[in-house]
C-alpha positions as CSV (number, residue, x, y, z in Angstrom):
1,M,-113.9,62.2,-12.0
2,D,-115.1,60.0,-14.8
3,L,-117.1,56.8,-14.4
4,P,-114.2,54.4,-15.2
5,V,-112.2,56.1,-12.5
6,V,-115.1,55.6,-10.0
7,K,-115.2,51.9,-11.0
8,D,-111.5,51.6,-10.4
9,K,-112.0,53.2,-6.9
10,L,-114.8,50.7,-6.1
11,K,-112.4,47.8,-7.1
12,Q,-109.9,49.3,-4.7
13,V,-112.5,49.3,-1.9
14,Y,-113.3,45.7,-2.6
15,Y,-109.7,44.5,-2.5
16,F,-109.0,46.6,0.6
17,I,-112.0,45.2,2.5
18,D,-111.0,41.7,1.4
19,S,-107.5,42.3,2.7
20,L,-108.9,43.3,6.1
21,L,-110.6,39.9,6.6
22,S,-107.2,38.5,7.6
23,K,-106.2,41.5,9.7
24,R,-109.0,41.7,12.2
25,D,-106.6,42.8,15.0
26,Y,-105.9,46.1,13.3
27,P,-106.7,49.1,15.5
28,L,-109.7,51.0,14.2
29,V,-107.7,54.1,13.5
30,K,-105.2,52.2,11.3
31,I,-108.1,50.5,9.4
32,L,-109.7,53.9,8.7
33,L,-106.4,55.6,7.6
34,G,-105.6,52.6,5.4
35,F,-109.0,52.8,3.9
36,L,-108.6,56.5,3.1
37,E,-105.2,56.1,1.6
38,S,-106.2,53.1,-0.5
39,L,-109.0,55.3,-2.1
40,H,-106.9,58.5,-2.3
41,L,-110.1,60.2,-1.0
42,R,-108.1,63.1,0.3
43,S,-107.7,64.6,-3.1
44,S,-110.4,63.0,-5.3
45,V,-113.9,61.9,-4.3
46,I,-114.3,63.1,-0.7
47,N,-111.9,65.1,1.5
48,F,-112.3,63.3,4.8
49,Y,-109.7,65.6,6.4
50,D,-111.8,68.7,6.0
51,P,-112.9,70.0,9.4
52,K,-116.1,71.4,7.9
53,L,-117.2,67.8,6.9
54,A,-116.3,66.5,10.4
55,R,-118.4,69.4,11.9
56,A,-121.4,68.6,9.7
57,L,-121.2,64.9,10.6
58,I,-121.0,65.7,14.3
59,Y,-124.0,68.0,14.3
60,I,-126.0,65.4,12.2
61,T,-125.2,62.9,14.9
62,L,-126.0,65.2,17.8
63,A,-129.3,66.5,16.6
64,P,-131.6,63.5,17.2
65,I,-129.6,62.3,20.3
66,I,-130.0,65.7,22.1
67,W,-133.7,66.1,21.3
68,N,-134.5,62.6,22.4
69,V,-132.5,63.0,25.7
70,L,-134.4,66.3,26.3
71,A,-137.7,64.8,25.6
72,R,-137.2,61.9,28.0
73,L,-135.9,64.2,30.7
74,E,-139.2,66.1,30.2
75,Y,-141.3,62.9,30.3
76,F,-139.7,61.5,33.5
77,F,-138.8,64.7,35.4
78,H,-140.8,67.5,33.7
79,I,-137.7,69.7,33.5
80,I,-138.6,71.6,30.4
81,S,-142.2,72.3,31.4
82,F,-141.0,73.5,34.8
83,L,-138.4,75.9,33.2
84,F,-141.0,77.3,30.8
85,F,-144.0,77.4,33.1
86,G,-146.2,74.8,31.5
87,K,-146.2,71.8,29.3
88,R,-147.4,73.6,26.2
89,T,-144.9,76.4,26.4
90,G,-142.2,73.9,27.2
91,C,-143.1,72.0,24.1
92,Y,-142.9,75.2,22.1
93,A,-139.5,75.9,23.5
94,L,-138.3,72.4,22.6
95,A,-139.8,72.9,19.1
96,L,-137.9,76.1,18.7
97,W,-134.6,74.6,19.8
98,I,-135.1,71.6,17.4
99,L,-135.9,73.9,14.6
100,L,-132.9,76.3,15.2
101,F,-130.5,73.4,15.8
102,S,-131.7,71.6,12.6
103,L,-131.3,74.9,10.6
104,Y,-127.8,75.3,11.8
105,R,-127.0,71.6,11.0
106,D,-128.4,72.2,7.5
107,F,-126.1,75.3,7.2
108,L,-123.1,73.2,8.2
109,V,-124.0,70.5,5.7
110,M,-124.2,73.1,2.8
111,E,-121.0,74.7,4.0
112,A,-119.2,71.3,3.9
113,I,-120.6,70.5,0.5
114,Q,-119.4,73.8,-1.0
115,V,-115.7,73.1,-0.2
116,Q,-115.8,69.4,-1.2
117,P,-114.8,67.9,-4.6
118,T,-117.5,67.4,-7.2
119,L,-118.0,64.3,-9.3
120,R,-118.6,64.7,-13.0
121,Y,-120.7,61.6,-13.2
122,L,-123.3,63.3,-10.9
123,E,-123.7,66.2,-13.4
124,Q,-125.8,64.1,-15.8
125,T,-129.1,65.6,-16.8
126,H,-131.2,62.6,-15.6
127,L,-129.6,62.9,-12.1
128,L,-130.3,66.6,-12.1
129,A,-133.9,65.9,-12.9
130,L,-133.9,63.2,-10.1
131,A,-132.6,65.8,-7.7
132,Y,-135.6,68.1,-8.4
133,V,-138.1,65.3,-8.1
134,L,-136.6,64.1,-4.8
135,G,-136.5,67.7,-3.5
136,A,-140.2,68.2,-4.4
137,L,-141.2,64.9,-2.9
138,G,-139.2,65.6,0.3
139,G,-140.7,69.0,0.6
140,V,-144.2,67.6,0.2
141,L,-143.6,64.9,2.9
142,V,-142.2,67.4,5.4
143,I,-144.9,70.1,4.9
144,T,-147.9,67.7,4.8
145,S,-146.5,65.8,7.9
146,F,-146.3,69.1,9.8
147,L,-149.8,70.1,8.7
148,R,-151.2,66.7,9.9
149,L,-149.5,66.8,13.2
150,G,-149.2,70.5,14.1
151,I,-146.5,71.9,16.3
152,T,-147.0,69.7,19.4
153,G,-147.5,66.5,17.3
154,T,-144.4,67.1,15.3
155,F,-142.1,68.2,18.1
156,L,-142.6,65.4,20.7
157,G,-145.7,66.9,22.4
158,D,-146.7,63.5,23.8
159,Y,-143.6,63.5,26.0
160,F,-145.1,66.6,27.6
161,G,-148.5,65.0,28.1
162,I,-150.0,66.6,25.0
163,Y,-151.6,63.6,23.2
164,L,-153.0,63.0,19.8
165,E,-156.6,61.7,20.2
166,E,-156.1,59.1,17.4
167,K,-153.3,57.8,15.3
168,V,-152.8,59.8,12.1
169,S,-153.2,57.5,9.1
170,G,-153.9,59.8,6.2
171,F,-151.3,61.1,3.7
172,P,-148.3,61.3,4.1
173,F,-148.5,58.6,6.8
174,S,-150.2,56.3,4.4
175,F,-147.2,56.8,2.1
176,C,-144.5,56.2,4.6
177,S,-144.4,55.7,8.4
178,N,-141.9,58.5,9.1
179,P,-142.6,61.2,6.5
180,M,-140.9,64.0,8.4
181,Y,-137.6,62.1,8.6
182,D,-137.9,60.5,5.2
183,G,-138.8,63.8,3.6
184,S,-135.8,65.5,5.3
185,T,-133.5,62.8,4.0
186,L,-134.8,63.2,0.5
187,L,-134.1,67.0,0.7
188,F,-130.5,66.3,1.7
189,I,-130.1,63.8,-1.2
190,S,-131.5,66.4,-3.6
191,K,-129.1,69.1,-2.4
192,A,-126.1,66.7,-2.8
193,L,-127.1,65.8,-6.3
194,L,-127.7,69.4,-7.3
195,A,-124.1,70.1,-6.1
196,S,-122.7,67.0,-7.8
197,S,-121.2,66.2,-4.4
198,P,-120.2,62.7,-3.2
199,A,-119.6,64.2,0.2
200,G,-123.2,65.5,0.2
201,L,-124.4,62.0,-0.6
202,L,-122.4,60.7,2.3
203,L,-123.9,63.3,4.6
204,A,-127.4,62.5,3.4
205,F,-126.7,58.8,4.1
206,W,-125.6,59.7,7.6
207,V,-128.7,61.7,8.1
208,Y,-130.7,58.6,7.1
209,V,-128.8,56.4,9.5
210,M,-129.3,58.8,12.4
211,Y,-133.0,59.2,11.7
212,R,-133.4,55.4,11.6
213,I,-131.6,55.2,15.0
214,A,-133.9,57.9,16.3
215,C,-136.9,56.0,15.1
216,A,-135.6,52.8,16.8
217,F,-135.8,54.8,20.1
218,E,-138.8,57.0,19.6
219,E,-141.3,54.6,18.2
220,P,-141.2,52.0,21.0
221,F,-141.2,54.8,23.6
222,T,-144.1,56.6,22.0
223,N,-146.0,53.3,22.0
224,Y,-145.2,52.9,25.7
225,I,-146.5,56.5,26.4
226,Y,-149.8,55.8,24.8
227,R,-150.1,52.3,26.4
228,Y,-149.4,53.8,29.8
229,R,-152.0,56.5,29.2
230,A,-154.6,54.0,28.1
231,T,-153.9,51.9,31.2
232,S,-154.2,54.9,33.5
233,Q,-157.5,55.9,31.9
234,N,-158.9,52.4,32.3
235,K,-158.0,52.4,36.0
236,K,-159.6,55.7,36.5
237,G,-162.8,54.5,34.8
238,K,-163.2,51.6,37.1
C-alpha cells in the first residue's frame, strides 16, 4: 500500500471512531467487526482473521501473566522450590520455562508476520536503517541487563528468597528502568520493520503493553519483598 492509501485509511478510522461516540450501547463484538470492515483490514493492512495472528497475540498475553502467577505462588507457598528440591534449582527451573515459553512466543510472532500483508511505505531505506539500529540497541539492553543481574536476578530470584545485595544502578539501568523488557520490545519492532509488516508492529505494540502491565505488578511487589526483608532483618537485629 502507498502512503496516500494509508492516510485514507486513517481518515476512515477517525470517522468511524467519531461515529461510535453516539453508539455507546453497541456490543463490543459489533464495534470490533464494524471497525475491521470500515478499514478493510482483512485484505489490506492486517488480516485480523488469521489464526496465526490470534495465536501470537494470545501467547504474548499469557507469557508475563503465567510467570508472574508462578512467581507469586512460589513466594507465598514455595511450590516450585518444593517440586525442584531447593530455591535455587527452583529458580533455574522457572528461568528455563520462561526462556522456552518466550522462544516459542517469538517463533509464533515470526510465523504470524510471514503470512501477513506487507506495507510498501515500510520498505523505505531510512526505516530499514532504523530497524537495524533498534535491533542493535535492543540486543545491547537485553544482554547487558542479563550480565548485570545474572540468572537469578533476571528470572525472579527474589521471589525464591535469592536477593540482590544492592540495587543495580549502572548501565543499562541508568539508561532505562526496565532494560530487559524495553530491549525485547525494540527487538520486536526491529523484526516488524525488517519484514515491512504492519501486523508485526501491532504485535510489537502488544508486547510493549503486556510488559508495561507486568511492570505495574512486578515493581510494587518486588519493593514489598525487599521492604519485608529489611523489616525482618531489623527485628532479628534487635
